[in-house]
C-alpha positions, 0 to 999 in steps of 0.5 A, spaced: 268 876 113 267 881 118 272 886 123 274 884 130 270 887 135 274 891 141 275 885 145 277 880 140 285 879 138 289 876 132 291 869 133 298 871 131 298 874 139 298 866 141 304 862 144 305 855 144 300 852 149 295 858 149 288 855 148 283 860 144 276 859 140 275 862 132 271 868 132 272 869 125 276 872 119 280 878 117 279 880 110 283 877 105 285 872 100 278 868 100 282 861 097 286 861 104 279 863 108 276 857 104 282 852 106 281 854 114 274 853 114 275 846 110 280 844 115 275 845 120 276 852 123 269 854 123 267 860 128 266 858 135 271 852 134 276 851 140 283 850 138 290 849 142 296 852 139 301 846 140 308 849 137 311 854 133 317 853 128 323 857 131 322 862 125 315 863 126 312 858 120 309 854 121 305 854 127 302 847 129 295 846 132 290 842 135 283 842 132 277 838 133 282 832 135 287 832 130 293 836 129 293 842 123 300 846 121 298 853 118 303 858 114 303 864 118 300 868 112 294 863 113 294 863 121 294 871 120 287 871 117 283 868 124 282 873 129 280 869 136 275 870 142 
């Protein structure tokens, strides 16, 4: 876990159709971080926002060729390039 650099953004800034690369994770619940790593969201991994539910939760992404749904709380731990 590390803090983002000035040129890195939060996952939550993305909209449907946006593409990004996982840069790291904000400090937070270690169980969520482990869950994200197990799902393939490791630093350097590209992904695309497929859709966001009308109320903003969950968010569906395409990563490593499969679709993953993330809760807003989980996704907020990710920072991107």
